[in-house]
N, C-alpha and C positions, 0 to 999 in steps of 0.2 A: 486533480487537484488534492482527492481524497487519496489517491495512490502515494502522492508525494507526502502529504502527511503521515500516511502509515509507515513510509520505509524511512522518515524522518524520526516517528516514537520506535520504530525499531531500531534505528541507529542508534537514537538515545538511549535505550533500555539495555545493548549489547554494550557502548560502551561503560555506561555505570555497574554493570553485572561484572566486567572485566575490572574496572578500578577496585569495587568493593572486594571480589577476590582476591586481587593481589595486596590487597592492603595487610601489612605485616598486623600479626593475631596480637593482642596483649593478651599475657596469661591471665586466666582468674584467681583471685588470690581467695583459698579460703580459711577460715577461720579453724586451725586445729589444735586441740588441747595438747598441754604438753605431754609427751610420753616420761613417768617417773622413772629413774634410776632405780636400778635395782640397791644400790646403798646412799642412803640418806643421812646423813650426818645428827646425831641426835644431841639437841642442847641438853646439857645439866647443868646442875648446878653443885658440884663434888665440894667437901673442905677437908682437909688433911692439913698434918703439923711436920715441923722438921724441925730438926737442929743439928746444928754441927757442932763438934767439939775438936780443940785440938789441945793434947794433955791439959791441965786445969783451965782452958781458957775458952768459953761460949761463944761462939762467933754472934755477931749480931747483921742483921738486915736493914739498919736504919737508914742509911742513905741511899737518896734517891735514884743514884744510879741503878738500884734494883727492883725500882716498884714498876707495876704496871707496863710490863715488857713487849705483855703477846695478850691476845684476845684470847686464847684460848687457856692459857693457863698462868697462873701469874699471884703478885704479893702484891700486897697494901703497904703504905706508910702506918695506918694505924695500927695493922695487925701483920707485922712483917714475919712473921714463924705460920701465917694460917695460907696453905696455898690453895686458892680459889681456880677449879677447874672447870671451864664451860663447854668441852668437848668430847665425847665418848674415844676410849682406848689412849689415852694419855698415858705416857709412861713416867717414870720418875727421870727418865733421862731424857725425853722430851721437856721435862721441866728446869733441869738444869742446864740444860741448853738453850734458855729464854735468858738468864745471867750472864752476868762478866765475870764469870771465872770459869775452871775448868775439875770437872770429877769425872774419871775413870775409875772401871773397877782397882786399878793402881796407886793412884795418884790425886789428889785432889792442890790445886791452884785456886789459891785465895782471889779474891775480886782484888786483894793488896799486892797481889804478885811472890806472898810466901809460897812455898813447896811445902807439902807434907806426903812422902810417898811410902808404899807399903816394901818396906826392905828392911836392912839389918838394925836401921837409928830407930826401926821403929814399924808401927801396925794401921793399917788404914783397914777398918771394919764397920760393914753396914748392918743396922737392924730395924726391922720392919715389924710393927705392932710388938714390940719387945722380942723378937727372935731374931736369932744371927741370921742373914739372907745373904750368901755371896752373889747372889743374880736380884740383886734387890736394883739395880738401875733399868732392867729389864721389865718387871714389873710393872702394871697399870696402877695409878693412884686408885684407891679408894676412897668413899667419902666414909672419915672417921677415922685412916689411917694414921699413924705416927711412925717417923721414921727417924733414925737418931743414925751418922756416918761420925766415927769417932776416930781419931788419930793418937797412939797412945805411944809416947818414945818408949825403946826398947831401956 
């Protein structure tokens, strides 16, 4: 009788071991601290101003269609000539691309569809902090910058 119990106990132990060893293993979850990325965008609070003049007309940006169009760079209804920059490395081109208008080195197309291009009929010039700048659109917006985009008829 003892021999039968020993054989049954051994059999149960072997079956249990086989079931335990063949059971799918669940991966152990370990807590990992995220690895910092080599570049992290710095949040900033830069303010700059801009003016666009076509002939003797100073363009205004009071219309709602110009306001708060990007979380990174925008103008507001209460101060529509002040640009608020919230992310590093924002260029003037980045800002103007957020607005419903088009500005290139050669042409200004206003939000109302008027076109002012640098050709025989006029000259489009860019000034940054009172200095003419041919590569204005590629410059990063800095705190306190003053930009003037001016189209003068010939």
